[in-house]
N, C-alpha and C positions, 0 to 999 in steps of 0.2 A: 523366405522362400526355401523349400526343401532342396536337397542336393540336386544339382543339374544333371540332366540326362546326357548332355554333350557340351563341350566347350569349343569355342572358336577363337583363334588368334589371327588378327589382321583385319582391321575394320575399315578398309577401303570400301568402295560402293558395293562390289561383289560380295565381300564378307558380310557387310551390314544386311544386305538383302537376303542372303542365305539364312542369317540369324532370324530375321523377321519371318521368313518362310517356315523355318522350324517351329518358331513360337506359334504361328498361325495353325500349325498341325498338332498343337497340344504338347510340344516338348518344352521342358525347362532348359534354358541355355545360359551358360556362363561365357563372358567375353573378356578379352584382354587385347590391348594394343600397346606397342612400345611407347607411343606418345599418349600419356595419360589423358590429356585434354580431349583427344579424339574419342576415348571411351566415355568421358563425361558428357560430351556433346551428344553422343549417340543415345546414352541413357536418358538424358533430359529431353531428347527430341523424338526420333522415330520409335525408340524402344520404350518410351514412357508408358507405364501402366501395363506392361506385358511381363510375362514370366522370364525376364532376362536380368541377370545379375552381372555387375562389372567388378573387375579386380584391378588393383594398382600395381601388383607384382605378380610374377609367375607363381610364387609360392602360394599366395592368396588364391589365385586362379585355380590351381590344382586342388586346393582344399575345398573348393566349391563343387567339385565333381563327385558324382556317385561312382562306386566301384562296380565292375572294372571301368576305369576312366576312359573316356573317348574324347580325343582332342582333334579338331580339324584345323589345319594350317591353310590360311589364305594369304600367303606372303609371296613376294616376288621370287620367281624361280631362280635357282642357282645357289650362290653362297648364303643368301639370307635363310633359305630352308635349312641348310646344314647348321647355321648358327643357332636358329631357334631350337632345332632338335638337340643340339649339344647342351643348351641351357635347360631344356625340358626333361631330358632323360633321367638326370639324377633325382628328379622329383617324382618320377613314376615308379611303378613296380611291375614285376612279371604279370602278364595277362592284360595289361592296359593296351590301348590302341591309339596310334597316330594315323590320321587321315590327311594326306597331302592333296588338297583340292586345287592346287595351282597348275600352271602349264609347265611342269617339270619335264626335263629331258628324261626319256624312259630308261636310259642307261644309269643315270643318277638314281632313279627309283629302284632299279635292280640292286645297286650297291647298298642303298639305305635299307632296303628290305632285308637283305642278308645280314647286315650289321646289327639291325635291331632285333631280328628274330633270334640271333645268337644270344641276345641279352634277355630273351623271353618277352620282348615287347612286340606286339603285332603292328604291321605297317600296311596301309592300303593306299596305293598310288591311284588317285581317282581323277579322271578327266571329267571336267564339267563344262558344258557348252550352253550358251544361251544369252550371254551378256548380262547386263544389269537387270533387264526385264525378266529374263529366264530365271535368274537366281531368285528373284522375288516370287514369281508366279509358277515356276516349275521348269527346271532345266533338263537337258539330257545328261545322264550321269553314267560314267564308264569306270567302274571300280576294278582294280587289279591288285591281287595279293593272295595270301593264303585263304583257304576256305574258312578257317577260324576267324581271321580278321573280317572277312565279309559277313559272317554270321553275326558278329558283334554290331555291325553298322547297318545291316540289311534293312531293318524296319524303318529307321530314320531316312536313309537314302531313298528307299522306294517311295515313302510317303511324300517327300518333298519334290520328287521328280515330276516332269510333265507326264500327262496321260493322253493317250490317243485311243479312242473307242474303249476307254476304260482300262487299257493296258499301260503299265508304267514304262517310261523311257529310261529304265534303269535295270540292269541285270549284271550278274557276275561275269566278268570278262575272262579272267584266268589268273595265273600266278604272276608274281613279282611285278615287272614293268609293263605288263600287257595293257592295263587300263590307260596308262599315259601314252603308250604306243598308238593305241586306237584313237585317242584324242588327237595325237600328232597327225595321223593320216586324215582324220576329219578336217583338221585345219589345212592340210595340203589340198584336199579336195575343194575346200572353201576358196582357197587361192585360185584354183582352176575355174570354179564356177564364176567368181567375180570377174576374172579376166575375160572369160567368154561373153559375159553380159556386157562388159565394157566395149568389146569389139563389135557386138551387134549394134549397140548405141552409136559407136563411132562410124560404122558403115552407113547407117541411116542418116547421120548428120553430114558426113563428108560427101557421100555419093548423091543422096537425094536432097540434101539441104533441109531436112525436116526440122521443124521447131521443137523445142523441148516439150511444149504442151501436146503436140501431135504424137511425139514418141511416148509420152506418158500414157496416152490412150492406147497405143499399141501394146505397151507392156501390160497394161491392165487387161487387154483382150487375151494376151498370151497367158495371163495368170488364171484364166478360166478354162484352160485346156491342159494338154500334156506337160507344159512347162510350169504348171502351177507350183509355186514355192515361195518361201519367205523372201529370198533375195530378189526374185522377179517382182514381188509385191512392193517391197520397199523402193525398188528402182522406179516404179510408177509414181510413188509418192515423192521421191526426190526430184524427178523431172517436172513435177507439177508445182513445185515450191518456188515462190517468187521472193527475191531478195528485197527486204523492205527498204534498204538503203538506196538501191539503184533502180528498182522496178524491173530488173532483168531476172531471167531464170537463175536461181541461186547457183545451180551447177555450173553456169557459165562464168562465174566470178571466183570459183575455187581453183587454186593453183594446181596444175597437173603434175604433182610430185606425190607418189604413193609412199606411205609408210609401211612398216612391217615390224613384227616382234620376233621373227626368227623361226617360228614353227613350220612355215612352208619350206624354208631352207633345210630344216632338219629332215623333212619328208623326202626332199630331193636327195640329200646326202645319204640317207638310209637306203633309198632305191638304188643308188650307185653302189653302195657297199654290198647289198644283197643281190645285185645283178638283175634288177627288175626294171623294165622299160616304163618310165613315167614322164614322157616328154611334155605332155600338156601341163601337168603340175609344175614341172621345172621351168617351162617357158613362162608360166605365170610369175614365178619368182624372178626370172631374168627381166621380165617386163617392168617389174617394180624397180629393179636396179637401174634400168635405162631411164625410167621416168625421173629418177632422183638426180640425174645429171642434166638438169634443165638448162643451165647456162650453156653447157656444151651443145645441147640440141639446138638451142636458139642460134648459136654460131653456125652449126652445121647446116641449118635450114637455109642459110643465105649462100652457102658454098656448094653443097651437094645437090645436083639436079635430080628430079624425078620425072616420071612420064608426063607428057603434055596432054592431059585428059580433058576433053571438053565436057559439056553437060551430058548427063545420063539420058539416053534416048529410049530406053525401054519403059515398060509399064511399071510405075512406082509400086503399085499394090502387089504385083507379082514378085518384085524384088523383096519387099517386106516379108511376104510369105516365105520366100526362099531363105531369107536370113533367119527366120524363126525355125525352119526345119534344120538349117545348118547348126543353129545353136543347140537344138535338141540332140542331133547326132554327135556333135563334139562333146556335149555333156555326158552322153553314154560312154564315150571313149575315155573321158577323164575319170569317171567313176570306175570304169573297168580297170584302169591303171592303179587306182587306190586300193581296190579290192584284191588285185593281183599281188600288191605289196603286202597286204594283210596275210594273204595265204602263204606267201614265202616266209614271212616273219614267223608265222606259227610253226612252220617246219624247222626253221633254223634255231629258234629259241625254245622250242619244245612246248609251245602254248597250244591249247585245244580251243582255238577260236571258232565260234559259231558265226559264220558270216551273215546268215539270215537274221540271227538275233541282233547282230551289230547294226544291220540296216534298219531293223525295227526300232532300235534305240534312237536313231537319228530322225525318226518321223515327226517328233515333236520336241519343242523346247530349244533345239539347237539352231545354229545359223544356217545350216544346209537343209533344214527340214523341207520336205517336198513330197508331193503326191507320188513322184517318181520312185521314192524309196519303197513304196508298197510293191512295185514291180520287181525291185531287186530282191526283196524278201521272198516273193513268190518264186523267183528264179532259183534261189537256193533251197526253197522247200521242194521244188521239183527235182533238183539234183544237188544234194549237199556237197558232192565232189566236183562240181562244175569248175573247169579249169580257168575259164575266163567268161565274163558277162557277155562278151560279143557272141559266144557260142549258144547262148540261151535262145530258144525260138522267138520269144517276144522281141528281144533286143536285136537279133539278127534281122527280123522282119522290119523293125523300125528303121534300121540302118539301110536296108534295101530300099525302102520307100523314100528315104531322105537323101540318098546318094547323089542323084542328079542335081538337085538344088544346092546341096552342100558343095559339090565340085564347082558349080557355077559361081557361088559366092566367093570361094577361095581364089578362083581364077580372076574374078572381077577385082578383088582386093589387090592381087599381084599386078594386074594390068594398070591399075590406077595409083599404084604406089602407096596403098593404105596398109599399114602394118596390122597383120592379123595372125600373130604367132600362135595363139590358142587354137583357132579354127584350122590353121595349116598343119600344126603338129599333130592334132587329133586325127586329121585326114591321113597324114603320113603314117601314123600309128596303125590306123585301120588297114591301110594298103600293105604295110609291112606284115601285119599279122595274118592277112588273108593270102599272101603270096607264097606259093609252094616252094619256089626256088629263088633265093635272094642272091645278090652279087658278092656275098661273103666268101664264095669260092675264090674269087680273084684276090680278095683281101688276105685270105689265108696263104695264097701263093706269094703275095708281096711280103708277108711276114716271114715266110720260109726263105725267100730270096735274100733279104737283107739281114735276117737274124737267126736263121736255121731253127725256126720255132716249130717246124714240122706241120703236117696236115694229115687228115684222114681222106680216104677215097670212097667213092660211091659204089665201086664194083668189087671191093674186097676189104676184109678186115685188116686192122693193123694201123701203125703210126709210120708215116713216110717222110722222107726228106729228099730233096732233089738238089743236085749241083747245077743250079740254073745257068751260071755263066758258061759252063761247058756245053750245055745242051741248046741254049738259046741261039736262034738264027739271027744274025745281025745284018 
């Protein structure tokens, strides 16, 4: 085989599928895995007969690559990435490119980009979303780094990405860690989406006692309207799946303990660091934490009382419709929080993020792909400086139409003791954002009272402090 166009290190399923995707698009690929048997199994199996060459050592791997060398890393985020880079760099030369396609923390990517660029080696921190299927058939790709690095990888990354109406779900995001930051926010929004869907399912199950089969048909109906998305689609599939061992709906025999890999937590932490309200995304992270203490919850369920709610006496079909509208409204608020975080990060880190382009990258290939993202793209096309999605005419109108059923669903959940932190926090976010005067005036007075933190006045300029104990009437 002639020299390879690109090399990939890390042959877990995502890495293997990306290699097969590249080969299917006519690229020659070299592969390396620390465990040689993994490389051999891949070459003898899925890669057999394709323009894919394997190497047993890093030196051999690098020798297989055409100059300037392009190496994609698909290894576990964190120390493993640094270790591979450390071993790889002595074998490379100025002008070569390393692409980190894993879920690296964006601040690590900023550090690595600066260190490698100082040595003349280009670095592209690239968010890739779509799971195993997306890696094989076309993922959403979010590359961040220098424009020189992007230009080296552009043709390959665009070619292997998902396409929507002929448009690639891959575009240059910006400098240093911007690509991995955007992928991080994508994952935070994904946390919010999944939590909101779970709450809709839980309300229908707990309030109306609907069967999994009936809920599957509801989710499929929702998937033909404004809620149409990959996550809604797979939820319908999940709810219709029967466990071959028990004959029960498979979802009913799965333990209610949610796992996570940390990217949702990173999104919440960064929102706190940048001072951006992202309560729905953060509540989704907290919900996973609380699900994980299952033994504690089982004990608490026999000790802590809830409301004594009888059978639901309203119209079940009307409630299902209300839950669907509440889901859509809460989803709007969750995405608004994510895009507000992107906007503030662009200001703080000096990135020129095109929010409309980012929305278009998420329309295909990725986990949060949805019809809804076309509306977000249109919103930023109408007003590139839009402060918040809630202010866009389309989304403002959608929230206005959904407000009454949304409030009814949140109230019903509270009355019946059904946890709905995603729905509730999204509604609180909406209400706080639309309220002209919040009670923060009292909060500032409290801070000044006990800590002399000062405050500003509405009627004159300046910074003020009051000797509260002297003036207060007791």
